[in-house]
C-alpha positions as CSV (number, residue, x, y, z in Angstrom):
1,M,-154.9,-51.0,-97.8
2,S,-152.8,-48.7,-95.6
3,L,-150.2,-46.4,-97.2
4,V,-146.7,-45.5,-95.8
5,A,-144.8,-42.6,-97.3
6,I,-141.0,-42.1,-97.1
7,V,-140.1,-38.4,-97.0
8,G,-136.9,-36.3,-96.3
9,R,-134.3,-34.1,-97.9
10,P,-132.2,-35.3,-100.9
11,N,-129.7,-38.1,-100.5
12,V,-130.6,-39.3,-97.0
13,G,-131.2,-42.9,-98.3
14,K,-135.0,-42.9,-99.0
15,S,-134.8,-45.0,-102.1
16,T,-132.3,-47.5,-100.4
17,L,-134.8,-47.8,-97.5
18,F,-137.7,-48.3,-100.0
19,N,-135.8,-51.1,-101.8
20,R,-135.0,-52.7,-98.5
21,L,-138.6,-52.6,-97.2
22,V,-140.2,-53.9,-100.5
23,G,-137.5,-56.6,-100.9
24,Q,-136.5,-55.7,-104.4
25,R,-134.4,-53.1,-106.2
26,Q,-137.1,-50.9,-107.8
27,A,-135.8,-47.4,-107.1
28,I,-132.6,-46.2,-108.6
29,V,-130.0,-45.4,-106.0
30,D,-127.1,-43.0,-106.6
31,A,-124.9,-40.7,-104.5
32,T,-126.1,-37.7,-106.6
33,A,-128.8,-35.7,-104.8
34,G,-132.1,-35.5,-106.8
35,T,-131.8,-38.9,-108.5
36,T,-135.4,-39.8,-107.5
37,R,-137.8,-37.6,-109.4
38,D,-140.7,-39.9,-110.2
39,R,-142.5,-41.8,-107.5
40,H,-142.1,-45.5,-106.8
41,Y,-144.8,-47.7,-105.3
42,G,-144.4,-51.1,-103.8
43,K,-146.2,-53.6,-101.5
44,T,-144.6,-55.3,-98.6
45,D,-145.9,-57.4,-95.7
46,W,-144.7,-57.9,-92.2
47,S,-146.1,-60.3,-89.6
48,G,-148.9,-61.2,-92.0
49,R,-150.0,-57.6,-92.5
50,E,-149.7,-56.1,-96.0
51,F,-149.4,-52.4,-96.8
52,S,-148.1,-50.1,-99.6
53,I,-145.0,-47.9,-99.5
54,I,-144.3,-44.7,-101.6
55,D,-140.8,-43.4,-102.2
56,T,-140.8,-39.7,-102.8
57,G,-138.3,-37.3,-104.2
58,G,-136.0,-35.3,-101.9
59,Y,-137.6,-32.2,-100.4
60,T,-135.5,-29.1,-101.1
61,V,-135.8,-25.3,-101.7
62,N,-133.7,-22.9,-103.7
63,S,-131.8,-25.6,-105.5
64,E,-130.7,-25.7,-109.2
65,D,-133.0,-28.7,-109.9
66,V,-135.7,-27.6,-112.5
67,F,-138.0,-30.2,-111.0
68,E,-137.8,-28.8,-107.5
69,D,-141.3,-27.3,-107.3
70,E,-142.9,-30.5,-108.7
71,I,-141.0,-32.7,-106.3
72,R,-141.9,-30.5,-103.4
73,R,-145.6,-30.4,-104.2
74,Q,-145.7,-34.2,-104.6
75,V,-144.0,-34.7,-101.2
76,L,-146.8,-32.5,-99.7
77,L,-149.4,-34.6,-101.4
78,A,-147.8,-37.8,-100.1
79,I,-147.9,-36.4,-96.6
80,E,-151.6,-35.5,-97.0
81,E,-152.6,-38.9,-98.2
82,A,-150.4,-41.3,-96.2
83,D,-151.5,-43.1,-93.0
84,V,-147.9,-43.3,-91.6
85,I,-145.0,-41.1,-92.6
86,L,-141.3,-42.2,-92.3
87,F,-139.3,-39.0,-91.9
88,L,-135.7,-39.9,-92.9
89,V,-132.7,-38.0,-91.6
90,E,-129.0,-38.7,-91.8
91,V,-126.8,-39.2,-88.7
92,G,-123.6,-38.1,-90.3
93,T,-124.9,-34.7,-91.4
94,G,-127.0,-33.9,-88.3
95,V,-129.9,-31.6,-88.2
96,T,-130.1,-29.2,-91.2
97,D,-132.4,-26.3,-92.1
98,L,-134.3,-28.5,-94.5
99,D,-134.9,-31.1,-91.8
100,M,-136.3,-28.3,-89.5
101,M,-138.6,-27.2,-92.4
102,M,-139.8,-30.7,-93.0
103,A,-140.4,-31.3,-89.2
104,E,-142.5,-28.2,-89.0
105,I,-144.6,-29.3,-92.0
106,L,-145.1,-32.8,-90.4
107,R,-146.1,-31.3,-87.1
108,R,-148.7,-29.2,-88.7
109,A,-150.0,-32.1,-90.7
110,K,-150.9,-33.9,-87.5
111,K,-150.1,-37.3,-89.0
112,R,-148.5,-40.4,-87.5
113,V,-144.8,-39.8,-88.0
114,I,-141.8,-42.0,-87.3
115,L,-138.5,-40.2,-87.2
116,V,-135.9,-42.5,-88.8
117,C,-132.2,-41.8,-88.4
118,N,-130.4,-43.5,-91.3
119,K,-126.8,-44.5,-92.0
120,V,-126.2,-45.6,-88.4
121,D,-123.7,-48.3,-89.5
122,N,-122.1,-48.9,-86.1
123,Y,-123.1,-48.6,-82.4
124,E,-121.0,-45.5,-81.8
125,L,-123.1,-43.5,-84.3
126,I,-126.2,-44.1,-82.2
127,Y,-124.9,-41.5,-79.7
128,N,-124.9,-38.9,-82.5
129,S,-128.7,-39.4,-83.1
130,H,-129.7,-37.6,-79.9
131,E,-129.5,-34.2,-81.6
132,F,-132.6,-35.2,-83.6
133,Y,-134.7,-34.8,-80.5
134,T,-134.7,-31.1,-81.4
135,L,-137.1,-31.8,-84.3
136,G,-139.8,-32.5,-81.8
137,L,-141.0,-35.7,-83.4
138,G,-140.2,-38.2,-80.6
139,D,-137.6,-40.9,-80.4
140,P,-135.4,-41.5,-83.5
141,F,-135.3,-45.0,-84.9
142,C,-131.6,-45.7,-85.7
143,I,-131.3,-47.9,-88.8
144,S,-128.9,-48.6,-91.7
145,S,-131.0,-49.1,-94.9
146,M,-127.9,-50.3,-96.6
147,S,-127.2,-53.2,-94.3
148,G,-130.8,-53.6,-93.0
149,S,-129.8,-53.1,-89.4
150,G,-132.8,-51.9,-87.3
151,T,-135.3,-52.2,-90.1
152,G,-137.1,-55.1,-88.3
153,E,-137.8,-52.9,-85.3
154,L,-138.9,-50.1,-87.6
155,M,-141.5,-52.4,-89.4
156,D,-142.8,-53.4,-85.9
157,E,-143.4,-49.7,-85.1
158,I,-145.1,-49.1,-88.5
159,L,-147.5,-51.9,-87.8
160,K,-148.4,-50.4,-84.4
161,L,-149.3,-47.1,-86.0
162,L,-151.2,-48.4,-89.1
163,P,-155.0,-48.2,-88.9
164,E,-156.9,-51.4,-88.7
165,D,-158.2,-52.7,-92.0
166,C,-162.0,-52.8,-91.9
167,A,-162.7,-53.4,-95.6
168,A,-163.6,-57.0,-95.1
169,E,-166.4,-56.2,-92.7
170,E,-167.7,-53.4,-94.9
171,L,-167.9,-55.5,-98.1
172,E,-169.8,-58.5,-96.7
173,D,-168.0,-60.8,-99.1
174,L,-169.7,-59.3,-102.1
175,P,-167.7,-58.6,-105.3
176,R,-166.1,-55.2,-105.5
177,I,-166.0,-53.5,-108.9
178,T,-163.9,-50.3,-109.0
179,I,-164.0,-47.7,-111.7
180,V,-160.5,-46.2,-112.2
181,G,-159.0,-43.9,-114.7
182,R,-157.5,-40.5,-115.3
183,P,-159.3,-37.3,-114.2
184,N,-162.4,-36.3,-116.2
185,V,-162.8,-39.4,-118.3
186,G,-166.4,-39.9,-117.0
187,K,-166.0,-42.2,-114.0
188,S,-168.7,-40.4,-111.9
189,S,-171.0,-40.1,-115.0
190,M,-170.7,-43.8,-115.6
191,T,-171.5,-44.5,-111.9
192,N,-174.6,-42.3,-112.0
193,A,-175.7,-43.9,-115.3
194,L,-175.3,-47.4,-113.9
195,L,-177.2,-46.5,-110.7
196,G,-179.9,-44.6,-112.5
197,Q,-179.5,-41.6,-110.1
198,D,-177.2,-38.6,-109.6
199,R,-175.3,-40.3,-106.8
200,N,-172.1,-38.4,-107.5
201,I,-171.5,-34.8,-108.4
202,V,-170.5,-34.4,-112.1
203,T,-168.9,-31.3,-113.6
204,N,-166.5,-30.5,-116.5
205,I,-163.8,-29.7,-113.9
206,A,-161.3,-32.4,-113.4
207,G,-161.1,-33.5,-109.8
208,T,-164.7,-33.0,-108.7
209,T,-164.7,-36.4,-107.0
210,R,-162.3,-36.2,-104.0
211,D,-162.9,-39.5,-102.3
212,S,-163.8,-43.1,-103.2
213,I,-167.6,-43.5,-103.1
214,H,-169.0,-47.0,-102.3
215,T,-172.5,-47.9,-103.5
216,R,-174.2,-51.3,-103.3
217,Y,-175.7,-52.3,-106.7
218,N,-178.5,-54.8,-106.5
219,K,-180.4,-54.9,-109.8
220,Y,-181.0,-57.3,-112.7
221,G,-179.9,-60.3,-110.6
222,M,-176.5,-58.7,-109.8
223,D,-175.3,-57.9,-106.3
224,F,-172.0,-56.2,-105.8
225,Y,-170.3,-53.0,-104.6
226,L,-169.6,-50.3,-107.2
227,V,-166.8,-47.9,-106.3
228,D,-166.2,-44.5,-108.0
229,T,-162.7,-43.2,-107.4
230,A,-161.1,-39.8,-107.5
231,G,-158.9,-39.0,-110.4
232,M,-157.2,-36.1,-108.6
233,R,-157.8,-33.8,-105.6
234,K,-157.2,-30.2,-106.2
235,K,-158.1,-28.1,-109.2
236,G,-155.3,-25.7,-109.6
237,K,-152.4,-28.2,-109.8
238,T,-150.1,-29.1,-112.7
239,M,-150.4,-32.3,-114.7
240,E,-147.5,-33.8,-112.8
241,D,-149.4,-33.4,-109.6
242,L,-152.6,-34.8,-111.1
243,E,-150.7,-37.8,-112.2
244,F,-149.2,-38.4,-108.8
245,Y,-152.5,-38.1,-107.0
246,S,-154.3,-40.2,-109.5
247,V,-151.9,-43.1,-109.2
248,M,-151.8,-42.8,-105.4
249,R,-155.6,-43.0,-105.1
250,S,-155.7,-45.8,-107.7
251,I,-153.4,-47.9,-105.7
252,R,-155.7,-48.1,-102.8
253,A,-158.8,-48.6,-104.9
254,I,-157.2,-51.3,-107.1
255,E,-155.7,-53.3,-104.1
256,A,-159.1,-53.5,-102.5
257,S,-161.1,-54.5,-105.6
258,D,-161.9,-57.7,-107.4
259,V,-162.4,-56.2,-110.9
260,C,-161.2,-52.8,-112.2
261,V,-163.1,-51.0,-114.9
262,L,-160.4,-48.9,-116.5
263,M,-162.0,-46.0,-118.3
264,L,-160.5,-44.2,-121.3
265,D,-161.5,-41.0,-123.0
266,A,-162.2,-41.7,-126.7
267,Q,-161.2,-38.2,-127.6
268,Q,-157.8,-38.4,-125.9
269,G,-157.0,-42.1,-126.6
270,I,-154.7,-44.1,-124.3
271,E,-152.0,-42.2,-122.5
272,S,-149.0,-43.1,-120.4
273,Q,-151.0,-42.6,-117.2
274,D,-153.6,-45.1,-118.4
275,L,-150.8,-47.7,-119.0
276,N,-149.5,-47.0,-115.5
277,I,-152.9,-47.8,-114.0
278,H,-153.3,-50.9,-116.2
279,N,-149.9,-52.1,-115.0
280,L,-151.0,-51.6,-111.4
281,I,-154.1,-53.7,-112.1
282,V,-152.0,-56.5,-113.6
283,R,-149.4,-56.3,-110.8
284,N,-152.1,-56.7,-108.2
285,R,-153.7,-59.6,-110.1
286,K,-157.1,-58.0,-110.4
287,G,-159.6,-58.5,-113.2
288,C,-159.7,-55.8,-115.8
289,V,-162.3,-54.4,-118.2
290,I,-161.4,-51.6,-120.6
291,V,-164.2,-49.0,-121.2
292,V,-163.7,-46.4,-123.9
293,N,-166.1,-43.6,-122.9
294,K,-167.4,-40.6,-124.9
295,W,-167.7,-42.8,-128.0
296,D,-170.6,-40.6,-129.2
297,L,-168.1,-37.8,-129.8
298,I,-165.9,-39.7,-132.2
299,E,-166.4,-39.6,-136.0
300,K,-166.8,-43.2,-137.0
301,E,-166.3,-45.2,-140.2
302,N,-167.0,-48.9,-140.8
303,N,-163.9,-50.3,-139.1
304,T,-163.4,-47.6,-136.4
305,M,-164.2,-50.0,-133.5
306,K,-162.1,-52.8,-134.9
307,E,-159.1,-50.5,-135.5
308,W,-159.5,-49.1,-131.9
309,K,-159.5,-52.7,-130.5
310,E,-156.4,-53.6,-132.4
311,F,-154.6,-50.5,-131.3
312,L,-155.4,-51.0,-127.7
313,E,-154.4,-54.6,-127.7
314,K,-151.1,-53.6,-129.1
315,K,-150.6,-51.0,-126.4
316,L,-151.6,-53.3,-123.6
317,A,-149.4,-56.2,-124.7
318,P,-148.4,-58.7,-123.4
319,F,-151.6,-58.9,-121.3
320,S,-154.0,-58.0,-124.1
321,D,-156.8,-60.5,-123.5
322,I,-159.0,-57.9,-122.0
323,P,-162.7,-57.2,-122.9
324,I,-163.0,-53.7,-124.5
325,I,-166.4,-51.9,-124.5
326,F,-167.2,-48.7,-126.2
327,T,-169.7,-46.6,-124.3
328,S,-171.3,-43.2,-123.8
329,A,-172.1,-42.6,-120.2
330,L,-174.0,-39.5,-121.1
331,H,-176.4,-41.3,-123.5
332,K,-176.3,-44.6,-121.5
333,Q,-175.0,-46.5,-124.5
334,R,-173.9,-50.1,-123.7
335,I,-173.5,-49.3,-120.0
336,L,-175.2,-52.6,-119.0
337,D,-172.6,-54.5,-121.0
338,V,-170.0,-53.0,-118.7
339,L,-171.6,-54.5,-115.6
340,Q,-172.3,-57.9,-117.2
341,T,-168.7,-58.1,-118.5
342,A,-167.3,-57.1,-115.1
343,I,-169.3,-59.8,-113.4
344,R,-168.2,-62.4,-115.9
345,V,-164.5,-61.4,-115.4
346,C,-165.1,-61.6,-111.6
347,N,-166.5,-65.2,-112.0
348,S,-163.6,-66.2,-114.2
349,R,-161.1,-64.8,-111.7
350,S,-162.5,-67.2,-109.0
351,R,-162.8,-70.2,-111.4
352,R,-161.4,-73.5,-110.1
353,I,-160.4,-76.2,-112.7
354,P,-160.2,-79.8,-111.4
355,T,-156.7,-81.3,-111.8
356,S,-157.9,-84.2,-113.9
357,E,-159.8,-81.9,-116.3
358,L,-156.8,-79.6,-116.6
359,N,-154.4,-82.5,-117.4
360,D,-156.8,-84.1,-119.9
361,F,-156.7,-80.9,-121.9
362,I,-153.2,-79.6,-121.6
363,L,-151.0,-82.8,-121.6
364,P,-151.9,-83.8,-125.2
365,I,-151.0,-80.2,-126.3
366,I,-147.6,-80.4,-124.4
367,E,-147.0,-83.8,-126.0
368,A,-147.7,-82.5,-129.5
369,T,-145.6,-79.4,-128.9
370,P,-143.0,-80.0,-126.1
371,P,-140.6,-77.3,-124.8
372,P,-137.5,-76.9,-127.0
373,T,-134.5,-78.8,-125.9
374,V,-131.7,-76.9,-124.2
375,K,-128.1,-78.0,-124.3
376,G,-129.2,-81.4,-125.6
377,K,-131.5,-82.0,-122.6
378,Y,-135.2,-82.9,-123.1
379,I,-137.7,-81.1,-120.9
380,R,-140.6,-83.4,-119.8
381,I,-143.7,-81.8,-118.2
382,K,-145.4,-84.6,-116.2
383,Y,-148.6,-82.9,-115.0
384,A,-150.2,-79.6,-114.0
385,M,-152.5,-78.4,-111.3
386,Q,-154.2,-75.1,-110.3
387,L,-152.9,-73.7,-107.1
388,P,-155.2,-73.0,-104.1
389,T,-154.9,-69.2,-104.5
390,P,-157.5,-66.5,-104.7
391,T,-156.5,-65.8,-108.4
392,P,-155.8,-68.3,-111.2
393,Q,-152.3,-69.6,-110.8
394,F,-151.1,-72.9,-112.3
395,A,-148.1,-75.1,-111.5
396,F,-146.5,-77.3,-114.1
397,F,-144.2,-80.0,-112.8
398,C,-141.3,-81.0,-114.9
399,N,-137.7,-82.3,-114.7
400,L,-135.8,-79.1,-115.7
401,P,-138.0,-76.1,-114.9
402,Q,-135.0,-73.6,-115.1
403,Y,-134.7,-74.2,-118.9
404,I,-138.3,-73.4,-119.8
405,R,-138.4,-70.0,-121.6
406,E,-140.9,-67.2,-121.5
407,N,-142.3,-67.9,-125.0
408,Y,-143.4,-71.4,-124.0
409,R,-145.0,-70.0,-120.8
410,R,-147.0,-67.7,-123.2
411,F,-147.8,-70.6,-125.4
412,L,-149.4,-72.5,-122.5
413,E,-151.2,-69.4,-121.2
414,N,-152.8,-68.8,-124.6
415,H,-154.1,-72.4,-124.7
416,L,-155.6,-72.1,-121.2
417,R,-157.2,-68.8,-122.2
418,E,-158.7,-70.3,-125.4
419,H,-160.2,-73.3,-123.6
420,W,-161.5,-71.6,-120.5
421,D,-162.8,-68.0,-120.5
422,F,-160.1,-66.1,-118.6
423,S,-160.6,-62.9,-120.6
424,G,-159.6,-59.9,-118.4
425,V,-158.0,-62.1,-115.7
426,P,-154.2,-62.2,-115.3
427,L,-152.8,-65.7,-115.2
428,Q,-149.6,-66.8,-113.4
429,I,-147.8,-70.0,-114.5
430,Y,-145.0,-71.5,-112.5
431,F,-142.7,-74.4,-113.4
432,R,-141.6,-76.6,-110.5
433,Q,-139.2,-79.5,-110.1
434,K,-140.6,-83.0,-110.0
């Protein structure tokens, strides 16, 4: 999936534009410069074409912000990785020294750049946008990210510049299993162990793998694409940069996969970055298998594995129905279990349940434990069906869908998971008026 990055100096409206394009208020917007420090990722679609958007922090130099260096490095990484770059400037301020610096960086990057002139709230301000021609980046697109004016034309231009998606031809309709995780958890070692050959370079240096590597796996009656991904790019960067690059690479890998094998380091445990990647997997409705690598390096007692599973399930809540496998890629311990489990999750993800079978099972449960009454009104669920979507989604038709609470949704989901094997597969349940 293509990637679009929004860059510019502080307080030109990058987060407002990001929220406008993804259609929801994800990024915090404030008049104070430097509000955005972390990166925000979102998906949007236009004219049937889907792509990812990254909101970056404001590019600045010689400021009082202690995060200045980190933000600046992450902006440069975003420029390096993106397919299309939206360079945001502000019509009221005009061309600044920072704008000139950014323009020079973008010209050197030789990327597809769209110059976006923001805060053009009336037609008279359009005439003030002409001075941005001095940046040497072509015609400025005049928009107002606050009101949405001009954003439709901007999206049309983005689509023109995005590269054509060729993933569908490449994969030949075979399942795609992607190994994701933080740098140096053993992703390439696992790939080599599964393939039985040194397909990928493995060192102790985090970031040895720079690009996603596709390999077709056709052994033991299994046929799929195995993808090893990069945890990071450059060796001499800080942890903040590593995290940024890891997530950015993971986004692309996760969006194009069917099942993600999230690898953890047994020596380091589960960290915030692992949870970020797990959330990305769930948000994109992909199958998930947790693999705890380097299990041979852990001192074990009788209940060590059980305690680990309980700990991970607690951390991954509410979506904790995920297969957990403890492996050692170096000693090839339980590595075949990883593949078999991933294939099982992939099959579960595409499972179709007939409407009659679904209702025969779930309606007696609903009758025995109906939704709690709200304001003296009884909620009656009449029937359920699986929606014709690529991933398991269920619609329950009832008289008062607005009154059904989240805990009852969880109750139904748990019963569906108990009866049909949906381990590792995110489920969506909707309540509709009938």
